[in-house]
N, C-alpha and C positions, 0 to 999 in steps of 0.2 A: 504494500500500500504506500503510494507516494504521498508525502505531506501536502503537496499541491492540490490533491483531491479532497483534502479535509476542509471543512468550513473554517473561515478565518479565525473565529473565536476559539475553536478547539486548538488550532495550530498555535495561536498566540499563547494560550494557557500553557501548553506543553513547553514552549520556549521559556516562559517566565518561571516555571517551576524547575527548570534545568533537567527536563526529562523528554523522552521521545514517546509518541503515541504507539502503543503496542497493537499487534494484530488481534490479540485476544484480550478483550476488556471485560473481565469477570471480577476477579479480585483486582481492584483498580488502585493505582497510585493517586493519592488524594492530597498531595502537598506535604509540607514539613510540619512536624509537631515539635514545638520548643518546650522541652520538658527536662528538668534536671533529674539527677540521681538515677540515670539510666545506664550507668556503667556496670561492668561485671562486679558481682558481689552485692549489687543494690537491687536490680530488677531481675526476677526469675526469667530465664530464657526458655522459649519453646524449642529452639533449635540454634545451634552454633556450628558453623562449618568453616573449614580452612583448607586451602589447597596443600597438597603434599609435594615437597620438593619445589621444582620450578614450574609446576603446572599452572595453566591459566584458567582452568576449570575446576570448580569445587562442587561437590554434590553430597547431600546428606539426607537421611530419612529416619524419623523416629516413629515408633508405633507402640501399641500396648499388646503384650502377649502374656497370658496367665496373670493378668492384673499388674504386670510390671512394665516399666518403660525400657524399651530396647532399641538398639540401632538396627535398621533394616537394610538389606542389600539383596535385590533392589527394593524400591519403594512400591507403592500401590500402582497397579497397571493403569495407564491412561484411560483405557476403556471403562474403568470403574469410576471415573471422575465425571461429574456432571458437566456437560459441554466442555470436555477436555481439550487442552491446547496441543495435543500430540506428543507430549513429553512424558516419558516414564523415568523417574529419577533413579540413577544408578546407585546412589549411596556411596559409602566408603570413606568420606571425608568428614564424618561427624565427630566433633569434639566429644569425648566421653560423656554419654547422656546421664551417667550416674555420678559425675564428678561434683563434689560438694561446692567447689569454688565457682562453678558455673550456675549453680542453683537451678538446674533443670526441673521441670515439673510436668505433671499431666493434670492441669487444673480442671475443675468442674465448671460448667456453664454458670452455676449458681455463685461460685466463688468469684467469677469475673463480672457478675451482674449483667450477664448476657441473657436477656429475657425474650428478645426477638432478634431476627437477623440484622435489623438496623443497628444493633449494638455491636456487631462484630467488627473489630478493628485490630490490625496488626501493626507493630512498629518495627521498621527495618533499620538497623544500624550497620554501618560499614566501617572497616578500619583499613582503608586503602592508602598507600603511600602518596602524599601530596594531595589527598582528596580526589584521586583519579576516578573516572567514571567506570561503570560496569553494566552488565546486562543480567537481570534476573530472568533467565530462560524459563524458569518455572518456579512457582511457589504454590504448594498444595496444602490446604487445610482440611484435616480429617476429623470427623465427629464419631466418637465411640460410645456405644451402649454396652458396657462390660468390655469384652474383648473383641466385639464386632464393630466394624466400620459400617455406619448406617448412612453416611453421606460424606461426600468429598467434593470440594470445589478448588479451582486453581486460577492462575493468571500469570501474566508476564509483563515486564516493563524494562526500560533502559534509563539509566541515569547518566547525564553528561558530567556530573560532578557529585562526589560524596563528601564534600568538604565539611558538612555539619559534624562529622566525626561520631565517635562512639562514646556516649555518656552524657552529652549535653542536649542532644536533640536527635531526631531521626525522621524517617519518611513514613508517612501514614498510609496504610493500605486498607481500603474499605471494600464493601460488597455491592455490586451493581444490582439493579432492580430484578432482573430475571433470577439471579441466584438468591436474592432475598426471598422471593416467592418460593423457590425450591426448598430453601432451608427452613422456612417457617412451616412448610407442609411436612417435611420429612424429619425435622428435628424439634423445633421449638413448640410445635403444637402437640407433641407426643407426651403421654403421661410419664412423669418422672424425668423430664428433660433437664431439670436443674442438676441432676446427678450425672448427666452425660459428660464425657471428657473429650479433650481435643489433643491432637498431635500434628506435627508439621513436617514437611519435607521440601527441599528446594535444590535447584541446580543454578549456579551462577557462573557466567563466562566473562572473559576479559579482565580477570583479577590479577593483581600483582603482589598481593600480600594477604591480609586477613587479620583477624577473623571477622566474618560476617554473621550477624545474628538477627533473630526475630523474637519478639515478645508479644504477648497479648495485652491489649489495653481496653478499657471501657469506653463508652461513647464519648468522643472528644471532637473538637473542632480544630482543624489545621490552621495555623497562623503563619502568614508569610513573614520572612525576615525583612529588616529594613532595606537590604539590597534589592529584594524582590519588589518592594513598593516603588523603588526608583526605576527598576526595569519596566514595571507596569505603566508608570507615567510616561516613560519613553515610548513604550509600545502604543499607548493610547494616542500620544502625539503623532506617531507615525501613521496610525489609522486615520487620524484627523486630516493629515496632509494628503493621504490617498483620496479621502472623500472630497476635499477641496479641488484636487486636480480633476477628479471624475466630474464634478459639477461644472468646472470651467470647460471641460471638453464637450459637455452637452449643450453649452450655451451657443 
């Protein structure tokens, strides 16, 4: 999909947030969340992955087996994911899921205050040298009733920069309307949903370091940084100039 085929408003928003529009818009990038105390040891992670050696791809998958959190190789098949984006995560680069210093967990929906699909939010943090960009080829969120996956959704996106760093802020990932409908039907409207648990998996390409991590957050609103406001004003000014030129050309 070429960006020239997108509506101007969508293309502009993608540029302002330092990201590129993905071909699969289900779990969607929804701007930056400025939130402190998100570093390791402070916020429990759903998943942390790091490339091995000099590789530029990292992939990890976490699941629930026998009531316990385990690393999976590979992850859930793409065919089992609602409106899957074609990626099955290979796994293998997961930082130990049971390591105390990473504070991994398999939280319940109730503990996250997720009562509807509209509450579902993930926070992505990257630790890339120089704040370099990367591509989240896939991020898959799975919902478990006991040891059974009852629903899974995914998405993908690219970041031109990860400069926000790990610990002070991150990139907010939300759920689009079709997947909200799916999750409300298969998960949140079911009896005992508050006791259901979640687990995550992801594949990231174009990395030069690490680690990258995901955590779960309650319903929040993404707030642009000051630099983003400046870029937004510049973008609006550019759109105004285009409008003036178009109006003159019609006279």
